[in-house]
N, C-alpha and C positions, 0 to 999 in steps of 0.2 A: 478610597486610598487610605491605608493605615499609615498615619504619619510617623509612628514609632519606627517604621522600617525605611524611612526615607533620608536618613542622615547622609548617605553617600550620593544622593541624587542632586545634581546641580540645581540651583535656584530657578533658572529659566525653564528647565525641563519640568521641575516640580510645578511651576506655575501653569505650564501647558497641560499637565495631568489634572490639575485641580480645576482649570478653566478651559477645557478643550474648545468650547464654542468660540472663544476669542482667537483661536489659532487655526481653525479649520474652516473651509468654505461652508456656506449654508446649503448649497444645492447638492443633491445626490450625484449629479453628473460631475461637478467640480471635485467632490470627494473621491470619486472613482479615478479621475485624472490624477489627483494628488497621490493616491495609493499606487497607481500604475507607475508614476515617476519614481516613487520610493522603491518599488519592486525592481525596476530597471537599474536603479543606482546600486542595488544590492547585487547586481550581476546576472539576474535572470535574463534569458535570451528572448522569451516569448511569454505572452499572457493569453490565455484562452478563456473567454467568458462562457460559462455553462450554468445551467440551472442547478439549484441545490439538489434536486432529485437525481439528475444525471450524475452530479458529483458523487453522491452516495453510492450510486450503482457502479461507477467506474472505480471508486476507491475500494468497494467490496471485492471487485475482480482483481485489480492491480496491486492491492496492498493487503487487504484482510485475508483473501483466499491463499496467497502465497505463505502467509504466516500460519494459517490453519494447516496447509500442506506440510510445512516444515515441522511443525509441532507433531502432527500425526505421523510423519515418517519417523521421527525420533522415538515417539511413544509406541510405535508398532514394532520396534526392535526388541529382540530377546536379549536382555542384559547379560546373560551368561555367555553370549556369543563373543563378547569383548570386541565389539565393532571398531572401537578406537584404534585397535592394533592393525586392522586390515583396511580401513577406509581410505579412499582416494579422493581426488579432487571433486568428482561428481557428487559424492555424498556430502562432502564438506560444503560445497557450494549450495546444494539443495537444502541444507539444514542450517545455514548461517543465521537466518532470522528466527530460529527456534530459541536462541539465547535472548529471552524476552522478558520485559517487565510485565509480569502476570497481572498485576492490579490494573495497570493502564490498558492492556490489551483486552482484559475481561470487559472493561467499560466500553472500549471501542467496538468490540464484537457485539455486545448487547445493544449498544446505541445504533447499530446499523444491521440489526438482526434479520429483518425481512430480506434486504438485499443480499446479505451474506448467505442466508439459507438458499436463496435462488441460485447463486453462483456455485455453491457447494453441490446442489442437486445437478446442475449442468456438468460440473466436473466429474461427479460420480457417474453420470450417464456416459460420459466420454471414456472414463476408466472401464466401465462395463463393456463398452463396445471394443475397446482394446483387448480386454480379457477374453472376450468371446472370439475375436480373431486369433488370438494366441492359442486358446484352447482347441480351436478347430485346426490349428496349424496352417492357417491361411496366409501363405507368404505374400501373395499379391496384395491382399488387404493391409497387412502389416507394412509392407513396403510403401504402399500408397499413403497410408497414415503418416509414416515417418517422413516421406517426401513432402507432404503438405505442411507438416510442422516445420521442416527445414526452410521451406520457402517463406512461410509466415514469419519465422524468427529472423531471417535475414532482412526482411523488410523493416523490422523494428530498428535495425542498426543504421538505416539511411537517414 
């Protein structure tokens, strides 16, 4: 802790930061219970314990991939098209997270590179299947794909 930046920190909090062992339980289980209590007091509704490996996988899919998709969608646009004049809610919603802190997200992407590459590959494979169905004009396959997505998306809202 750099003491020159602590002028506004109350003395008791400063003491906890400097001597955490005197304020926190000794056992891992007690520390987890303390952390859970703090998290609930912050207003979170549930806590799910997962391994660090699964955390990295699920974050790659639920956070990193949507950012990659938004950035890629924005960057795939032809600037001369003046998209901002014509865009509607779908494009706005799909690209919201492309307004990004590039330094932070570069580090996040590289820090979870293997998991992110895996979910990008899975997404690109799905896009390839969608493209194939569209190119063939396969109404049944497209409809089935859209119906499956609708059902899965609605389950997320429950």
